[in-house]
C-alpha positions as CSV (number, residue, x, y, z in Angstrom):
1,M,59.7,134.7,59.0
2,P,61.1,131.3,57.7
3,S,64.6,131.1,56.8
4,R,64.0,130.7,53.0
5,N,64.6,134.5,52.4
6,R,66.8,135.0,55.5
7,P,70.8,135.9,54.8
8,L,72.8,132.8,56.2
9,P,74.0,133.3,60.1
10,G,77.6,134.7,59.6
11,D,75.8,138.1,57.3
12,D,72.0,137.9,59.2
13,P,72.4,141.4,61.5
14,D,69.6,140.6,63.7
15,L,70.9,137.2,65.3
16,A,72.1,139.0,69.1
17,T,68.7,140.1,69.3
18,L,66.8,137.1,68.8
19,S,65.4,134.4,71.4
20,L,65.4,130.4,71.2
21,D,62.0,130.6,69.9
22,E,62.6,133.0,67.0
23,L,66.3,131.0,65.9
24,E,64.4,128.2,65.3
25,L,61.5,130.5,63.8
26,R,64.5,131.8,61.9
27,W,65.8,128.0,60.5
28,A,63.0,126.7,60.2
29,D,63.5,125.7,56.5
30,T,66.7,124.0,57.5
31,A,65.3,122.2,60.0
32,A,62.1,120.7,58.0
33,R,65.1,118.9,55.8
34,G,65.7,115.0,56.1
35,A,67.7,113.9,58.5
36,I,71.8,112.6,57.3
37,S,74.2,110.1,59.1
38,A,77.3,112.0,59.9
39,E,79.0,110.3,57.4
40,S,76.7,111.5,54.8
41,M,77.6,115.4,55.9
42,T,81.1,115.3,55.8
43,G,80.1,114.0,52.2
44,A,78.0,117.3,51.9
45,D,80.7,119.9,53.6
46,R,83.7,118.5,50.7
47,K,80.9,118.3,48.6
48,A,80.4,121.9,49.5
49,Q,83.8,123.3,49.0
50,A,84.6,121.3,45.7
51,L,81.7,122.9,44.6
52,G,83.1,126.6,45.3
53,V,82.3,127.1,49.3
54,A,85.1,127.8,51.1
55,S,85.3,125.7,54.6
56,E,86.3,129.3,56.3
57,T,82.9,130.5,55.4
58,L,81.3,127.7,55.8
59,M,82.8,127.8,59.5
60,E,82.5,131.6,59.7
61,H,78.3,131.0,59.4
62,A,78.2,127.6,61.7
63,G,80.2,129.4,65.0
64,T,78.3,132.6,64.6
65,A,74.9,130.4,64.6
66,V,76.1,128.7,68.1
67,A,77.3,132.4,69.6
68,A,73.1,133.2,68.5
69,A,71.9,130.3,70.2
70,A,74.6,131.1,73.3
71,H,73.4,134.8,74.0
72,A,69.5,133.4,73.5
73,L,70.4,130.8,75.7
74,L,72.2,133.2,78.4
75,V,69.1,135.2,78.0
76,H,66.5,132.2,78.7
77,N,68.4,131.4,81.9
78,N,68.6,135.1,83.1
79,R,71.9,134.6,83.1
80,E,73.7,137.7,81.4
81,G,76.2,139.1,82.4
82,R,78.1,136.1,83.5
83,P,81.3,134.9,80.8
84,V,80.7,132.1,78.4
85,L,83.0,129.3,79.0
86,V,83.7,127.6,75.4
87,F,85.7,123.8,75.6
88,G,86.9,123.7,72.4
89,G,88.9,120.6,71.1
90,P,91.3,120.7,68.2
91,G,89.8,120.4,65.1
92,N,87.1,122.1,63.4
93,N,84.2,121.5,66.3
94,G,86.9,123.8,68.1
95,G,87.0,126.1,65.6
96,D,82.9,126.7,65.0
97,G,83.6,127.0,68.8
98,F,86.1,129.6,69.0
99,V,84.2,131.8,65.7
100,A,81.2,132.0,68.3
101,A,83.6,133.3,70.9
102,R,84.6,136.3,68.7
103,R,81.0,137.1,67.9
104,L,80.0,136.8,71.3
105,A,82.6,139.6,72.5
106,A,81.8,141.3,69.7
107,W,78.2,141.6,70.9
108,G,79.6,142.3,74.7
109,V,79.1,139.1,76.6
110,P,82.6,138.1,78.3
111,V,84.1,134.3,77.1
112,I,86.9,132.7,77.9
113,A,87.5,130.3,75.6
114,V,89.9,126.9,76.4
115,L,91.7,124.9,74.0
116,V,91.5,121.3,74.9
117,S,94.0,119.5,73.5
118,G,97.6,118.9,73.9
119,V,99.0,120.2,71.5
120,E,99.3,124.5,71.5
121,R,97.4,124.9,68.3
122,P,94.2,123.7,66.6
123,G,95.3,120.5,64.1
124,T,93.3,122.0,60.9
125,P,94.0,125.5,59.2
126,D,90.2,127.0,59.8
127,A,90.5,126.0,63.2
128,A,93.9,127.1,64.0
129,R,93.4,131.1,62.3
130,N,90.2,131.1,64.7
131,W,92.0,130.4,68.1
132,K,94.5,132.7,66.9
133,R,92.2,135.0,65.9
134,L,91.0,135.4,69.9
135,D,94.4,135.9,70.6
136,G,94.3,140.0,72.4
137,L,90.4,140.6,72.2
138,A,88.3,142.4,74.6
139,G,86.8,140.7,76.8
140,V,88.7,137.9,75.7
141,T,90.4,135.2,78.0
142,L,92.3,132.5,75.9
143,I,93.2,129.4,78.8
144,H,95.7,125.6,76.9
145,A,94.4,123.1,79.0
146,P,97.1,120.7,77.8
147,V,96.1,118.1,80.5
148,A,93.6,116.4,82.7
149,R,94.8,118.6,85.9
150,D,94.8,121.9,83.7
151,V,91.1,120.8,83.0
152,A,90.2,119.8,86.2
153,I,91.5,123.5,87.9
154,L,89.0,125.3,85.4
155,G,86.7,123.0,86.9
156,Q,87.1,124.4,90.6
157,G,85.5,128.1,89.3
158,I,82.4,126.5,86.7
159,D,80.0,127.6,88.7
160,K,80.2,131.6,87.6
161,A,79.8,130.9,83.8
162,G,76.6,132.0,82.3
163,I,76.7,128.7,80.2
164,I,79.1,126.1,79.0
165,V,79.7,125.4,75.3
166,D,80.9,122.0,74.3
167,A,82.8,122.4,71.3
168,L,85.4,119.4,71.8
169,L,84.5,116.8,69.3
170,G,82.4,116.7,66.4
171,T,81.7,113.6,63.7
172,G,84.8,111.7,64.6
173,V,84.3,110.5,67.5
174,R,85.4,106.6,67.8
175,G,85.8,104.9,71.0
176,R,87.1,105.9,74.5
177,L,87.4,108.9,74.7
178,R,91.7,110.2,75.2
179,E,92.6,113.3,78.0
180,P,92.6,115.7,78.0
181,V,88.9,115.8,76.2
182,R,87.9,112.9,78.6
183,A,88.2,115.6,81.7
184,A,86.2,118.2,79.9
185,V,83.5,116.3,79.5
186,E,83.4,115.2,83.0
187,V,83.8,118.7,84.4
188,I,81.4,119.9,82.3
189,Q,78.8,117.2,83.2
190,H,79.9,118.4,86.8
191,A,78.9,122.1,86.2
192,R,75.5,121.0,84.4
193,D,75.0,118.7,87.4
194,G,75.0,122.0,89.4
195,G,72.7,124.2,87.2
196,T,75.0,125.5,84.6
197,P,73.3,125.3,80.7
198,V,74.9,123.6,78.6
199,L,74.7,123.9,74.5
200,A,76.9,121.5,72.3
201,V,77.8,122.3,69.1
202,D,77.1,120.2,66.2
203,T,76.4,117.2,68.7
204,P,76.9,116.3,72.8
205,T,80.5,114.9,72.5
206,A,80.7,111.2,72.2
207,L,77.0,111.4,71.1
208,D,76.9,109.4,67.3
209,L,75.9,111.5,64.5
210,T,74.6,108.8,63.0
211,S,73.3,105.5,65.5
212,G,72.5,108.2,68.8
213,E,74.5,105.7,70.7
214,P,77.1,107.5,73.3
215,S,80.3,106.7,74.1
216,D,80.8,107.1,78.4
217,P,81.1,109.6,79.6
218,V,78.8,111.8,77.2
219,V,77.8,115.1,77.2
220,R,74.3,115.7,78.2
221,A,73.5,119.1,76.4
222,D,70.2,121.2,77.0
223,L,70.8,122.7,73.5
224,T,72.3,121.6,70.7
225,V,72.7,123.5,67.5
226,T,73.7,121.2,64.6
227,F,74.0,122.4,61.2
228,H,72.4,122.2,57.5
229,R,70.5,119.3,58.6
230,P,69.0,117.2,61.4
231,K,71.1,114.4,62.3
232,L,69.7,110.8,62.5
233,G,71.6,110.1,65.7
234,L,69.9,113.2,67.5
235,Q,66.5,111.9,66.7
236,T,67.2,108.2,68.6
237,K,65.6,108.0,71.8
238,L,68.7,108.3,73.8
239,G,70.0,110.9,71.2
240,R,66.8,113.5,72.2
241,A,67.5,113.1,75.6
242,L,71.5,114.3,75.1
243,A,71.4,116.7,72.9
244,G,68.2,118.6,74.6
245,R,66.5,121.3,72.7
246,V,68.0,121.1,68.9
247,L,68.4,123.7,66.8
248,V,69.5,123.8,62.3
249,A,71.2,126.1,61.4
250,P,72.2,126.7,57.7
251,I,75.7,127.1,56.7
252,G,75.5,127.4,52.7
253,I,75.7,124.3,52.0
254,P,74.4,124.5,48.7
255,V,71.5,122.0,48.1
256,A,74.0,120.1,44.8
257,A,76.0,118.7,47.4
258,D,73.9,116.9,49.3
259,R,73.7,114.9,46.0
260,G,76.0,112.0,45.0
């Protein structure tokens, strides 16, 4: 059944059981909406909060959608039992990844969550809160990778991961990537070249959601979960090639938030 009469991801009790095709069908109404730019998405997010939707709630729905897609990607590739490796950046894209890590652990999936940042905690309140919530959870290993060398060490055993979640950077990428994020992108690409599937959160890191133009290096994903509406940059020829299969998940932004 399409998404019109379904609960939002954070409230949907069945998500952990669904395949990629079933998730696509469940969120079909969201995917059928008109595509928007990164700037319009930022505006809709802010307007939703002005209308009373808490930013933490939006992140919970987004991260739960990512968790469902990650679980389905594991099953699709017959890689159940292996840990999901989440590379999270210092902003809200990382926060979505940390919510996904918590949800996956609750579903019995082992997770390694890596904060790729020069500072010890994420830089936004919601992301920092969700990083902290992972501390001490069964099935979750937390790692802080503040410099490129730490990321490179992680890459040495990356073939053991079931899938990799790219939650490094979302809509705010401008220009050349800085360390340690740059090293993480390179590690992700090396792992994908070796056969490890990659799921991108909102957009593959360093792919512009408006133009579809990449920076270098850029993540090439097998699956991208974007939110609220399709994005213009994921519909260009190059954007489609880098994003892989795209799912568009609802996160509770009201229709009124798209106006003005």
